[in-house]
N, C-alpha and C positions, 0 to 999 in steps of 0.2 A: 504493500500500500504506500510505500515511501515516495513513489513517483507521482502520486495523484495530485499533490499540490502543484506540481509542474503542469499538470493537465488542466486543472480548474482555476488555478491562480498563476498562470504563466507570466514571466517577465519578458518573454520573447516568443514569437510565433512565426514559423515558416509555412507558407501556403504552397505546397508542391502540386503543380498543375495550375498555377495562377495563369490567367488569360487576359488578353486585351479585348476579347469578344464580349460585349455587354450582355449577351444572352447566355453566357456560359456560367456554370457554377463556380469555376475558378476565378472569374471576374467578380461575382457576387460576394464571395467570401472576403476578398481583399477590400472591396468597397464597403461592406458591412462593418468590418473592423475599423476602418477609417471613420465612417459615419457614426458609429457608436462611441467614438472618442476613447478608444482603447489606449491606455497610457503606456503600454509596453512597446517593444520594437517589433516591426512587421517586416518580414522578408519574403517577397514573392519569389517563386522559383519556376523558371520556364527556360528550357535550352534555346528557345527561338526568340526570346525577347530580352531587351536590355533595360526597359523601364515600363512599369505598369502603374497608372494612376499617380504619376509623379514620384513613385518609389523605385529605387534601384532594384532591378530584377537580376537574380543570379541564375546561372545555367545549371547549377547543381547545388544540392544542400551542402556538399563538401566544400563549396567555394565561399560559403558564408563565414565571415571572420569571427562573429560572436558565438556564444553558447546558445543553443536552442532548447527551450523547455518543451514546446509543443509543436508538432508538425501536423498540419491539416492536409490530408492527401486527397486530391480530387482527380487523379489520373485514372485511365481505364484499368479494369481489374487485372488484365493480362500483364501489365508492367508494374503493378503495385509491389510484387515481391522484390523487384530490383530497387525500387524507391525505399522500401523498408530496410533493405540491406545497407543502402547509403546512409539512411538516418541512423542506423545502428553504429556504423563506422564514425559518424559525426558526433555521436554521444547524445543524440536526442533522447529525452526521457519519456515522453508520451506521444502517442499517435492517435489522432482522430481521423478514421478512414471513412470519408464520405463516399468513396467509390463503391458502386454496386456491381453485381455479377459474380457473387460468391455462393455460399451455401443456399441462399434464398432461391437460386436458380439451379441448384444441384451441383455446383462446383465446390464441393467440400474439400477437394484436394488442394485447390488454390488457396482456400481459407486456412487450411491446416499448414500449408507452407509459410504463409505470412506469419502465423502464430509462432511457428518453429523459429523463424528468423528473429522475431521480436524477443522471444525468450532467451535466445543466444546472447542478446545484447542487454538483457534486463529492462526492456521497454514494455510499457503497458499499452493495451489497445482498447479504444472505444470504437465499437463497430465490428466489421465494416457495414456498409449500407445504412448510413446515418445522415441526418440533416446537419448535425453539428452541435455546438455548445453555445448557449446564450447565458451571459452572467451580468446581472445588474450591479453587484458589488464591484466587479472588475471593469464595468462599462465595456464589455467584450461580447460582440456578436460574431463568433467564429462559426458561422453557419450560412446557409442560403435562405434562412427565414428572413422576413422583410425588415424586422426591427426588434429591438429588445422589448420584452414583455412589460406590462404595467408593474411598477416596482412594489415589492412587498417581501414577505418572509416565507414563501412556499418554494421548495425545490421540487419541480416536477420532472419525472423521468418517464419517458414514453418509448415503447417498442415500435410504435408507428411514427415514421417521419412525417408523412403527409398530415396526420392528425395533429402532430406537434405544431406544424406551421399554422394550421387553422386555429388551434388553441392560443397560439401566440397573439393573433389578431383579436381573439375573443377576450383576452385578459383586459384589453383596453375598453371594450364595450361593457363588460360586466364589472370592471374595476376589481379584478381578483389579482392581488399582488404577488408577484413571483420574484424570488432571488435568482434562481437558476431554472432554465429550461434545457433539458439534456435528452438528446436522442441516443438510444442505446443499441438499436439495430440488431445485428445477428448475435451479439454477445459472444464473440469468439474468444474473448479473454475476460474483460470486466463484465460482470452481470449485476442484476438488481442488488443482490446481497452485498457485493463489493461497494457499490455506490452508497447504499444505506449505511454501511459500516463507516464510510468516509464522512458523509454529511451529518451523522449523529453528533459530531464534534464541531460542526460549522456554526459560528456565531450568527451568521446571516440567515440561518434556516430554523424556522420554528415548527414547520410541518413538512413531511416528505410525502409527496403524492405520486402514485404510480399508475400508468396505463399498461396493463399486462396482457400479452397474448399467450405467452407460455413461459414457464420457469424451468431452466435446465437442471438445476440442482435444488430440488425442493427442500431437502433436509438442511442444507446450508442456509437457505433463505429463512426457514423457521428459526434456526439456531441464532442467526444474527438479529432478526427482528424482535424476538421475544425478550431479549435482554436490553432493549432500548425503550423502557417505559417513560423516560424523561422527555421523549420527543415523539409526538403522534405520527403514525404512518397511515395513509389512506390508499386503498387500491381499488381500481376498476378492472375486473377481469372480463375480457371479451371471449366469445366462443364457449358459452356455458350451456348450450343446448345439449340434449341427450346424445351421446355418441354411440348408441346401440352396440352392445356387446354381441359378437357373432356366436350364436349357440352357447351362451354362457352356461356353465355347468352348475352354477350355484346361484341362489337368490342374491347374494351379495354382489356377485359379478354382474348380474343384470341390472342391479339398482345403482351401482356406483357410476355416476356420470361425472364429467369434468367439473360441472358447476358445484356439485355437492362436495367433491373432494377439495376443491379450491376454497370453498367457504369454510370447511373444517380447518384447512391449513391456515387461513387468515385468522381464525379465532385462536388457534394455538400459538400463532406468531404475534398475537396482540395487535393485529392490523385491522383497522376499521374498514369495512367493505363498503364500496359505492356501487350503485346498480345502473346508473346512466351517466352520461357526460355532465349533465346539470348537477347530478348528485355528487360527482367527483369534485367539481368546482365549489359547490355549496359547502360540502363537508370539509374540504381542505381549507376554505376561507375561514370557516368558524373555528377550526382547530388551530389555525395560525394566529387568530386574533383573541381568542377567549380561553379562560381556564376550563378544565374539565368540570362536568357536573357531578358533584360528590354527594349523591343521594337521589332518591326516586321522586322527590316532590317538585314538579314543574307547575308554575303558576302562569296563567295566560291573562293578559290585560288587553281589553279590546273596546272599541267604540261601536262595534257592529255585531249583532247576533249571528248573522250568516257566516261571517269569517270565523267567528268563535266556534260555531258548530263544525266547520271544515277543519279547524285546528284540532278540535276534540277528536274527530275521526282520525286525523293524521297521527295524533299522539298515541292512540291505541294501535294503529297500524305499525308504527315504528318502535313499539316496545316501551313507551313511557306513558301509560294511561294516566289520566288526570284523577286526582283525589280531592275530596272536599277539604278546604282549609279549616284550621281550628277556629273556634268561635272568637277568640281575642283578635285574630287577624281580620276576620270578617267585620267585626265592630269598627276597627280602625279604618277599613276601606269604605264602609258605609258613610263615614263622615265626609268623604270628598266626592260623593255622587248624589244625584237626585233620588227620591224615594223609590222611583220605578226602576232604578238600576239594580244590578245583581252583584252581590259580594261572593257568590259561589265561584266555582272554577269551570269555565273562564269567568273572570271578573269583567262584567259589562258596565263600563262607566257611561254608557249611552252615547247616542249621536250628538248630544249637547256638549260632550267633553271638550274642554279647552286643552291647549298644550300644558297649561299649569296643572290641570287635574291629572293628566298623564304623569307629569313629573312627580306630584305628590304620591300617587298610587305606586309608582315605581320605587320611590324612596322607602315607603312603608314595606313593600314586598322584600326589597333587598336587605332591610334591617331585621326582618323577622327570622328567627332561627329555624322555623319549619320550612322555609323556602330554600330550595337548592338551585333553582334556575328560573329565569323569567323570559317569556316570549311576549313581545309587545306587538299588537296588531293595530293597524290604522287604515281606515277608509277615508279618503279625502272628502272633507265637508267644507261648507262655507263658514262654519263655526270656528274652526281652528286652522292655523297656517302650518303646513307640514315643516316649514323651515324653523318656526319657533318650537315645534315639537322635537325636532332633531336636537336643538340646543338644550331643551329640557331633559331629554334622554341622556345626552352627554353629561350634563351637570349632575344628574341623579346618580349615574354610575361613577363619575369622577370623584364626587364628594363622599361617596359611601365606601369606596375602596375595599369592597368585600370580595372574597374569592369565589364569586358566583357568576356563572356565564349568563349572557343576555343575547338573544337573537331578536331581530325585528323584521316585520313584514309591512311594507307600505303598498297600498293600492291606490293609484291616482294618475294624474296627468303630468304636464310639463313641470309645474312647480314642485310636485312630489319628487320627480326625477332629480331635481337640483338638491332637494332636501336629502335624498338617498346618498347622493355623491358626497355631500358635506359630512354626513354622519359616518359614512364608510371610511373617509379619510381620517376620522377621529378614532378608528379602531373598533367600530361597532358593526358587525355584519348585518346587512340589510338585504331582504329578498322581496321578490315581487309577487309572492303567493304565500299563504299561511302554511301550505304543505311543505314548501321548501324551507321555511323558517323552522318548522318542527323537525324535519329530517336533519337539519344542521344541528339542532339541539340534541337529537337522538344520537348523533355521532359524538357529541361532547359527553353524553351520558355513557355511551359504550366505552369510550376512552377512560372515563372515570371508573367504570367497573374493572377494566384491565388493571388500573393502578391499585384499586382496593384489593383485588385478588392477588396481585403480584405474580412473580414468575413461578409457574407450576412445575416444580422439579419432579422428575420421575425417580422413584426409589425402587430398586429391584427387589422382587420377592426372593428370599434366600432359601425357602423351603421347597423349591422345585427340583425335580429330578431330570436334569438335562441329559444325563448319561442314558437313562431309560429311553428317552425320545431319540437320541442319537443311534441307539442300538436298533430300534424299530425302523428308522429311516434307512440305516445301513442294510438291513435285511431286505427291505423293499428294493433298494438300489441293486443289490447283488442278484436279485431275481429278475432284474430288467423291467421293473414296473414303475409307472408313475401314478398308479391307482392305489389308494390306501383303503383297505377294507374298513367297514364300520367298527369292527372290533378293535382294529389297530388305531383308528381315529379316536375312539373313546379312551384307549390306553394312553395315547399321547396327551389328551386333555387331563386325564387322571394324574399323569406324571406332574402336571402343573397345578395340582390340587384343585381342579375344577370338578365338582361332583357330577358323576354320570350314573345313569341306570346300568346296573350290572348286566353285561352282555358277553356271550361266549359264541364261538363259531363251531358249527357242526357240519361235517362234510358228508355224513351219511345219516339215515334215520336212526340207525343203531347208536351212533355217537350222540345224536341229539337226545335220545332217551337216557343215555348214561349221564350226560352233562346235566340234565334237568334234575338229577338227584341232589345236586348241590345248589339248586336254585329254588326260589319261592314262587309257587303258582299264585295267581294266573301269570301266564307268559305271553309274549309276543314273538312271532316267527317272521323273519324278513329275509328276502333273497339278498345274496351278496354276489354282485356281478358288475364288472366295470362298464358293461353296456346298458345296464338298467339304472337310470338315475332316479326317475320317479316311480318308485316301487309299486305303490297302490294302483297306478294306471294299468299295470299288466297283471294284477292279481298276485303281486309278490309280497303282500303283507296280510297276516291273519292275526287278529287280536283275541284276547280273553281266552286263551287256551288253559283249561282247568285240570287236565289229567294227562298222564303219559300217553294214553291211547289217542286222545285228541291231538297230542303233539305229533305222533307218528303220521296221523292222517293229514295234519296241516303241512308237514314236511313234504309228503308226496304230492299234495295238491299244489303247493307253491312251485315245486320243480316242474310239474306238468303245465301249469299256467304259463310259466316263463318260456319253456321250450316251444309251446304252441304260439305264443304271441311275439317272441323274440327268438326265432330259430337259431340265429348265429351267436347268441349270447354265450359268453364263457361263464359257466356257473362255478363259483368258488365254493359255495356252500350256503347254509342258512344260518343267520344270526338268531340266537335265542336271547331274549331280553325279558327281565322282570318288569311287569307292568308297573309304571309309576302312578302314584295317586294323582287325581285330577288337580291341576293348578292353572295359574294364568300363563298362557303361552306367550313366549317371546323368542326372539332370534338374536344370536350373537354371531357375527360373521366377519370374514376378512377377505380382502382381495388386494392385488398389487396394482399400484398406480405407476405409470411410466416416470413421472417427475418426482413423486414423493415416496415411492416404495410401499411397504405394507400399510394398509389402512384397516381400520376396524369399524364395523357397522353394528348398531343396535336398533331394534324395533320391536314392537308388539307383534304377536303371531296372527295367524288367520287372515281375516279381511284387511287388517291394518297394514300388513306388509304386501299382501297379494294385490289388493285393489287400490288402497289409499296411499301406499308407499310412504307410510309414516315412519321414517327412519332418520337416524342421525349418524354422522361419520366423524372420525378423528384419525389423525396420522399416528401410527404406533412408533414407540411405546408412550404410554401416558399413565397418570396416577389415578387412584380411585376418585379423587376430586373431579377430574375431568370426566370420568365415567358417569358420575352423578350429573354433571352438566349435560351429557348426552341423553340421559334418561329424562331430564327436565325439559329438553327441547321437543319432546314428542307431543303432538296434539292430544294423544290419548293417555298421557301420563297419569291422569286422575285414576285410571283403572288400577295402577300399581300403588297409588297412595290411599286407595280406599274410597269407594263411592256407594251410595245407597245402603249404608249400614255395614258394608263389608270392611273387614279389618285391613290395615295397610299390609302390603307385601314386604318381604325382606330386602329392602333397597341396599343395605350394607353388603349382604352376600352377593347380590346381583352385580353391584358396582365392582366388588372384589373380582368376580369372574371375568367381567369385561376387561378390567385392567390386566388380569393374568393372561388373557388371550392376546392382548397387545404385546406383552413381553414374549410370549411363545412365538408369534409370527416374526418378531424382531430377532430373536435368538436363532431362529431357523428360517432364513430367507428363501430356502428351497420350497417352502409352503407357498403355493401360488394362490389357492383359494381354500377357504374354510367356512363351513356352516355348522353351527351348533343349533339345530332347528328341528323340533322345538326345544327350547330351554324352558322348563316349567318353573315358575316362581311361586313360592309358598309364603305363608305368614312367617315361617321359620325355614330358611334354607332355599336352595334351588336344586334342580336336577336336569342334566342334559339327556334328553330322551333319544335323539337321533343326531348323528355327527357325520360329516363328510369332509374329507381333506383331499385336495388334488395338488400334486407336486409339479414343479417345473420339469419340463422334459429335458 
């Protein structure tokens, strides 16, 4: 990381591929550096020019007499390796490769070659395939974006160059202040985690904002982000639609979509997620200007019932539902409004409200210990001047100096727009709809929860038997299988102290009868075959077997059913299992994600997982505390906590099992998919009734 100051705070920049053609990128970068009033030295490099924009032009980087901190490379991809070699010989510290035509078009060989050369000379690379770097603190537009963004304290890092240019212009329209706009491109060397790790210490950055298309090293990203609680990170992930698993062999595999996994990763990384571009701007702005919301009590102050209702709906949607204020707060608020006003939440000080009324209400709210955050809503009326209102809001927040966030929504015309601009320059985030103001406050609350919870460290379970699992997997490997029988799968879970229903494998009916002598009736008999995934669909499961005679008949019937319906099935045997008492069905599963590795899923069984897909995900491994968070995310969680007179289920044992599965799949990365389904949850304890494990081939 030692070279990154040279990249983002360079004292000298060489533009390799600088051009005299006004329509070229090489010309734009030179001109933008001059126009942005960059204070360092600028060295255009072009073998066919002696001067560009009144600057001496060098025919090679090697001819430049000064040291070079950053080289911006705009030459074609084919000759980029040669340029990088020259930069290395010159002692250049950082490379921003604008040139495209690398891995994004399938030329990974060319990209790998560039990285290899850069590493030989200890140079760091941003890109290739980028727009460049824009820095307000350095007055440096080392890009082909039109101009520096609206100044502020957000560092935005984008994987899309075209989007970054569009957002650059939009910062001025929406007055969203940026310190840096950085295009990250193909991430051949520097990735999101590297830049987050660097900007966590940057005094000009109050919030780090990300536009993400994909993360190359998911675990590195989580590890870096989750340790930076002092600086909020916001991320918008594109491409979150279901990515359809081809013939997924497990429920978990079919339910794990890119969006679910990224959302889980963001939570574990203490990253506030945004869902649209508006959301990314709004949440980044609020987090760069306001303190976190430390508590659940949001108070809304409005002069209109309609916007108040919209804000109430939004508060519930974004996870900070409104509560009724305490009586002493209501009494104080009633004193500054007419009788027909409302001191409930939202606080409606009516359409008669003057700017002064707003100011008094805001001061009362900020000073009251019950209030953790305030959203002010204003509809333009002839009664109050929005410019006076902005001054009242600023004065109320400025003189109360409390560590409570405030967001504002103004709805009005031209005068209101000027009031918005004035207030935003004073550090108060203002939005043009109540929904956006509440979403911004929800981001402040989510960041507050991250701080309250702190870094969730995973502590290993020491009572697990890794050798037993290793022995089972070795036997399977030696037999040339990637299929794990149900008996083996349950033995693996049992080795990690996850309770399972007692299960034994019988290869003949005689063996079944003998094994049953050491088991408690009633029993369940289930086919064991790598070709039969959904056993009941082919008559491969028989329940409630009460006697040895019934067991023999069940064995024969199951074998006949499977041979008839799946003629080519390899029949390993029949699993005999003690029937577990009735309990609440749930599913614990795991599947591998390309970016993040092993993930763990939890959901309620039956219709909840099959139809409603009411599930939650996390990246393995994680603690019992995180497992409880997963349980609490389910829409149907009330079933586990007790409804309609039922007693609560054993959340402690359930969360323990979920966390143990996360350790198991981390310890043994050869596990590709795992389903403990159903896992029955009781008032005391749990039991895995059926288990399936598939190994990497």
